[in-house]
Each structure stands twice: as C-alpha cells, then as structure tokens.
C-alpha positions as CSV (number, residue, x, y, z in Angstrom):
1,M,168.0,88.4,-39.1
2,N,167.1,86.1,-42.5
3,S,165.8,82.4,-41.7
4,P,169.1,80.5,-41.7
5,I,169.8,78.6,-44.8
6,A,170.8,74.6,-45.2
7,Y,171.6,72.0,-47.7
8,L,170.3,69.2,-48.6
9,N,168.6,66.7,-51.6
10,N,171.5,69.2,-54.1
11,E,170.6,72.7,-52.8
12,F,170.2,75.7,-50.9
13,M,166.9,76.2,-48.7
14,E,165.6,77.6,-45.5
15,L,166.3,75.6,-42.5
16,K,163.1,75.2,-41.6
17,D,162.2,73.7,-44.8
18,A,164.8,71.0,-44.5
19,K,163.2,67.9,-43.4
20,I,164.0,64.4,-44.1
21,N,161.0,61.0,-43.9
22,I,161.2,59.9,-39.9
23,V,161.9,56.1,-41.5
24,T,165.1,57.7,-43.3
25,H,167.7,54.7,-42.6
26,A,170.3,56.6,-40.6
27,F,167.4,58.7,-38.7
28,N,166.3,54.9,-36.9
29,Y,170.3,53.9,-37.3
30,G,172.7,56.2,-37.2
31,T,174.1,55.2,-40.6
32,G,175.7,58.3,-41.1
33,V,179.2,60.0,-40.5
34,F,179.9,64.0,-39.9
35,E,181.8,66.7,-39.1
36,G,182.1,69.4,-37.2
37,I,183.2,73.1,-38.8
38,R,185.1,76.4,-36.7
39,G,184.1,79.2,-38.2
40,N,185.7,81.9,-35.9
41,W,184.7,85.8,-36.2
42,N,187.1,88.6,-35.8
43,D,185.5,91.6,-34.7
44,Q,188.1,94.0,-35.5
45,S,188.8,92.7,-39.2
46,E,185.1,92.1,-39.2
47,Q,186.0,88.8,-41.0
48,L,184.6,85.0,-40.4
49,Y,187.5,81.9,-40.8
50,I,186.9,78.8,-41.2
51,F,189.6,77.0,-39.5
52,K,191.2,73.8,-41.6
53,L,188.0,73.4,-44.1
54,E,190.5,71.3,-46.5
55,E,191.4,69.0,-43.7
56,H,188.0,68.5,-42.0
57,V,186.6,67.7,-45.6
58,E,189.5,64.8,-45.9
59,R,187.8,63.4,-42.6
60,I,184.7,62.9,-43.3
61,F,185.6,61.4,-46.7
62,N,187.9,59.0,-45.1
63,S,184.7,58.4,-42.4
64,A,182.3,57.3,-45.4
65,K,184.9,55.1,-47.3
66,I,185.4,53.6,-43.7
67,M,181.4,53.5,-43.7
68,R,180.7,52.6,-47.7
69,L,178.5,55.9,-47.4
70,D,179.4,57.4,-51.1
71,P,179.4,61.3,-50.7
72,Q,178.1,61.6,-54.0
73,I,180.2,65.2,-55.0
74,T,183.9,65.6,-55.0
75,K,185.9,67.0,-51.8
76,D,186.2,70.8,-54.1
77,Q,182.6,70.3,-54.6
78,M,182.0,70.2,-50.7
79,C,184.3,72.5,-50.1
80,Q,182.6,74.5,-52.3
81,I,179.2,74.4,-51.1
82,L,180.3,74.7,-47.3
83,I,181.8,78.5,-48.4
84,E,178.6,79.5,-50.0
85,L,176.4,77.9,-47.1
86,V,178.8,80.4,-44.8
87,K,178.3,83.3,-47.4
88,K,174.2,82.6,-47.4
89,N,174.0,82.6,-43.5
90,N,175.7,86.3,-43.3
91,Y,176.7,85.1,-39.4
92,R,178.8,87.8,-38.0
93,E,179.7,85.8,-34.9
94,D,181.3,82.3,-34.1
95,I,179.4,79.4,-36.2
96,Y,179.7,75.3,-36.4
97,I,179.3,73.6,-39.5
98,R,178.0,70.6,-40.0
99,P,178.1,67.8,-42.9
100,I,176.4,65.2,-42.5
101,I,176.7,62.0,-44.7
102,Y,174.0,59.3,-44.5
103,K,172.3,56.7,-45.6
104,S,169.3,58.4,-46.7
105,S,166.7,55.2,-47.9
106,E,163.5,55.2,-46.4
107,I,163.6,51.0,-45.4
108,V,163.9,49.4,-42.4
109,G,166.1,46.8,-42.1
110,L,170.1,46.4,-40.4
111,R,172.7,47.1,-43.6
112,M,175.0,49.5,-45.0
113,H,175.0,47.8,-48.6
114,D,172.4,48.4,-51.1
115,L,171.0,52.0,-49.6
116,D,171.0,55.5,-51.1
117,D,173.4,58.1,-49.7
118,D,173.2,61.8,-49.4
119,F,174.7,64.9,-48.2
120,L,173.6,68.0,-46.3
121,A,174.9,70.9,-44.1
122,Y,173.2,72.9,-41.7
123,I,175.2,76.3,-39.5
124,V,174.3,77.1,-36.3
125,P,175.9,80.2,-34.3
126,F,177.9,78.9,-31.7
127,G,179.9,80.4,-28.7
128,N,182.6,78.9,-25.8
129,Y,181.5,74.8,-25.4
130,L,183.4,75.0,-22.5
131,D,185.3,77.8,-20.6
132,P,188.4,78.7,-21.8
133,N,189.6,80.9,-18.9
134,A,188.6,79.8,-15.7
135,G,189.4,76.1,-16.8
136,I,186.9,73.4,-16.4
137,H,186.6,70.0,-13.9
138,C,186.7,67.1,-15.0
139,G,185.1,63.1,-13.6
140,V,186.7,59.8,-15.2
141,S,183.7,58.1,-16.4
142,S,182.3,54.5,-15.9
143,I,181.1,54.2,-19.3
144,R,184.2,53.2,-21.4
145,R,185.1,54.6,-24.8
146,I,184.2,52.4,-27.7
147,D,186.7,50.4,-29.5
148,D,187.8,50.2,-33.0
149,S,186.8,46.4,-33.0
150,M,183.4,47.3,-32.7
151,V,182.9,50.3,-34.1
152,P,185.5,52.3,-36.4
153,V,186.2,55.1,-33.9
154,R,188.7,57.8,-36.3
155,A,185.4,57.4,-38.2
156,K,182.6,60.8,-37.0
157,V,179.8,58.0,-37.2
158,T,177.0,59.5,-36.1
159,G,175.7,56.3,-34.4
160,I,178.9,56.4,-31.9
161,Y,178.1,59.2,-30.1
162,V,175.1,57.8,-27.9
163,N,178.6,56.1,-25.9
164,N,179.9,59.7,-25.7
165,S,176.7,61.8,-24.8
166,M,176.0,58.9,-22.1
167,A,179.3,59.7,-20.5
168,K,178.6,63.7,-21.0
169,T,175.8,63.2,-19.2
170,E,177.0,61.3,-16.0
171,A,179.6,63.8,-15.6
172,V,177.2,66.9,-15.7
173,L,175.1,64.8,-13.0
174,N,177.2,64.7,-10.9
175,G,178.5,67.3,-10.7
176,Y,180.9,68.3,-13.7
177,D,182.1,69.8,-16.7
178,E,183.3,67.4,-18.6
179,A,183.8,63.3,-18.9
180,I,187.4,61.7,-19.5
181,M,186.6,58.3,-21.1
182,L,188.8,55.4,-20.3
183,N,189.6,52.5,-23.1
184,M,188.8,48.9,-22.9
185,D,192.6,48.6,-21.5
186,G,191.9,51.7,-18.3
187,H,194.0,53.6,-20.1
188,I,192.9,57.7,-21.0
189,S,191.0,57.8,-24.2
190,E,189.3,61.2,-24.5
191,G,186.8,63.5,-23.6
192,T,183.2,63.0,-24.9
193,G,184.2,65.8,-27.4
194,E,187.8,66.1,-27.3
195,N,191.2,65.0,-26.8
196,I,193.4,65.3,-23.8
197,V,196.9,66.6,-23.3
198,I,198.7,66.1,-19.9
199,I,202.3,68.3,-19.2
200,K,204.4,66.5,-16.7
201,N,208.0,67.6,-16.1
202,N,208.1,69.5,-19.3
203,T,206.8,67.4,-21.7
204,I,203.9,67.2,-23.5
205,I,202.0,63.8,-23.7
206,S,198.7,62.6,-25.5
207,P,197.1,59.2,-26.2
208,T,198.2,57.2,-29.8
209,A,195.2,56.3,-32.0
210,A,195.9,53.2,-30.3
211,D,194.1,54.3,-27.8
212,N,190.5,54.6,-29.2
213,I,191.0,58.1,-30.1
214,L,189.3,60.4,-33.0
215,E,192.4,61.7,-34.3
216,G,191.6,65.4,-33.9
217,L,192.4,68.2,-36.0
218,T,193.4,70.5,-33.3
219,L,195.5,68.3,-31.6
220,E,197.1,68.1,-34.5
221,A,197.3,72.3,-35.1
222,V,198.2,72.5,-31.1
223,L,201.2,69.8,-31.3
224,E,202.8,72.0,-34.5
225,I,202.3,75.1,-32.2
226,V,204.3,73.6,-29.6
227,K,206.7,72.4,-32.0
228,N,207.4,75.9,-33.2
229,H,207.1,77.9,-30.3
230,L,207.5,75.9,-27.2
231,Q,210.9,74.0,-25.5
232,I,209.1,71.2,-24.5
233,N,209.1,67.3,-25.8
234,I,206.1,65.9,-27.0
235,E,205.6,61.9,-26.3
236,R,202.3,59.6,-27.9
237,R,201.7,57.0,-25.7
238,S,198.9,55.4,-23.5
239,I,198.2,57.2,-20.2
240,D,197.5,55.4,-16.9
241,R,194.3,57.4,-15.0
242,S,196.8,57.8,-12.0
243,E,199.0,59.9,-14.5
244,L,196.1,62.5,-14.4
245,Y,196.3,63.5,-11.1
246,I,199.6,64.3,-10.7
247,A,200.6,66.1,-13.9
248,D,201.8,69.5,-13.9
249,E,199.0,70.3,-15.9
250,V,195.7,68.9,-18.3
251,F,193.9,71.0,-21.0
252,M,191.6,69.3,-23.6
253,T,191.6,70.1,-27.6
254,G,188.7,70.0,-30.2
255,T,186.8,71.9,-32.3
256,A,183.9,72.8,-30.3
257,A,186.4,73.1,-27.1
258,H,189.3,74.7,-28.8
259,V,192.0,74.7,-26.2
260,T,190.7,74.5,-22.5
261,P,192.4,74.1,-19.3
262,V,191.3,71.5,-16.9
263,V,191.5,72.5,-13.0
264,S,190.8,68.7,-11.4
265,I,190.2,65.8,-12.1
266,D,187.2,63.6,-9.8
267,K,187.9,66.5,-7.4
268,I,192.0,66.4,-7.2
269,N,193.2,69.7,-8.4
270,I,195.7,70.0,-11.0
271,G,198.6,71.7,-10.4
272,N,197.7,74.9,-8.3
273,G,193.7,74.4,-9.9
274,K,194.0,76.9,-11.4
275,P,194.9,77.3,-15.8
276,G,198.3,75.9,-16.1
277,L,200.7,78.6,-17.7
278,L,202.0,76.3,-20.7
279,S,198.3,75.6,-21.6
280,K,197.6,79.2,-21.8
281,K,200.3,79.9,-23.6
282,I,199.3,77.6,-26.4
283,Q,195.8,78.4,-25.8
284,E,197.0,82.2,-26.8
285,I,198.6,81.4,-30.1
286,Y,195.6,78.7,-30.6
287,F,193.2,81.6,-30.1
288,S,195.6,84.2,-32.3
289,I,195.4,81.7,-35.0
290,I,192.2,81.1,-35.4
291,R,191.1,84.5,-35.8
292,G,193.5,85.6,-38.4
293,E,196.0,87.3,-36.4
294,N,199.2,85.1,-37.4
295,D,200.2,85.3,-40.8
296,Q,202.1,82.0,-40.2
297,Y,199.0,79.9,-40.3
298,S,197.4,81.4,-42.9
299,K,196.8,78.6,-44.4
300,W,194.9,76.6,-41.9
301,L,192.2,79.3,-42.8
302,K,189.5,80.2,-45.3
303,K,188.8,83.8,-45.4
304,I,184.9,84.5,-46.1
305,Y,184.2,87.6,-46.3
C-alpha cells in the first residue's frame, strides 16, 4: 500500500511529512476542535460510504465558532477536501476521518485571541471500537463529566478529552470495557466517547444537553430510526444512576462505537446480561444504513468510489 495521505498547510502530503512545530499553541494548550467521521466499507458493493459528512462538518464549524477559531475555509470546501482525502488514500475497509481546526501560532501564552488558526485532516483504518456483538461491561466513573460552565461541552475541544481519557483508563484498569460518566449533579451524562440510552417499559430514554452530553449525531440518527421503525416511546430527560441497574436494556451510540449494547454496569447485569432484543434490532437497522443497504436513509451517506 502507498503511504497514507494527510492534509496540512493547505495541501495534501504524505502522512509522514505532516508535522507541526512543538511550540504550536494547540499542542501545548489543547486549543483545537475536531471531529471523528466514519467511512464504512461494504464488501459486496465494493463501496465506501461516509456517514453524515455534512452534519459533522456543520458541528466542527459550530465548535470552532464557540472556541473563537477560524476554519479558514468554507463548509463546502472542507467537505470537498475530506472527500478528496478519502479518495487519495483509497482504503477498502472501515476508516476514521479526523479533521482538526486549531490554534497554529508558535507561541507560549494563555489566550484564544490574536492567534493564527489552521485546518488539518488525516485518516486511519478503524474497525470495531467496542464489541457490538457480545456487548460491553461498563463501570460508573469516579471522574465527573466536565461542566459546560467550565469548558463548552457541546464543542469537541481537543483539550477536554483528557477528562474522558482519565475516565476510560480508570474503567479499563478496573476491568471494564467502558466508563459511564456522571455530570456534576450526579445524573448520567455519557460514556467517554458515546451517548448512553436506556430502555425501560417500552420507552427509550436518553439524557439531554443540560446533562453536559455531546449532542451526538449517531444518537440523533438512532432516535430517527426508532421513530420510523419501532413502536416505542422516546424521552429525553435526566437519568439517575440507579435507573441504569434496573433498565430493561442499555446501549451506547457514537461514531466510533456505532450502536453497542451494554450487558452489565458496575458488575450488575442489565436484563439477562445479554444484548437486548430492541438494542439488536436498532443496531441491525443502523448497520444496514451506514453500509448503503437501506435506500430510505441514503441522504445520510456520501458514496466515494
């Protein structure tokens, strides 16, 4: 395979040549925003589908606005750059596309103003982040989800993710696959890179933006799938920790995680300790969509080859 291609300083180049100075502001202070975008490969059609490209670009632009970052390009230009980057890399497998808008000034000092901004992007092959078949075991983290009054949580700020990373490591070292983070009020917020959904008495329940979640594009898609295909109710509200343990089903959603059933939390089985039937049904529909096998949702996909 040829060397992977990245985008930096307004040009495509080999990934090995895509370097920034160690004094770069974003490297020292986490002053950047990013997205994770899935490209999903279909072996049968030999086609790669990017999921919700325009929506991801819209979100990174919103993140940039909140953080006083200038992308230096338009949304349409970013979409075209990312599509071209995917084509140049020519992957025939699932991929993860990572665009970043960041403070590029090579300067020491705490601020967001009077600094240069830039945009870069790269791609990595990316299979299953969590086990979508057997389900995962989660633990409620001792590390609370950062509050929007501290750092804007609806923006995907690079520096924020030390919060998530610490919770993830705590969970793994304690024998879990993933962490569930509480907000500062003690309500359920999210996983370290996923939104969380519970099912109880034929009702889908998921936290709201007020619970300091990242407003997930995969969650948004899942809720639309539920509305269109399943005869169950949807509630957006705060969730208490104890509600997790007595839920009929729990699953997580995210760009990396897709739709992943949760089979235990804090070593307490969810339901019968196996992936729930509704969770698996939602997952089945979702996977058919992202691999281009459901024409009803073709608007969510960008075909590459």
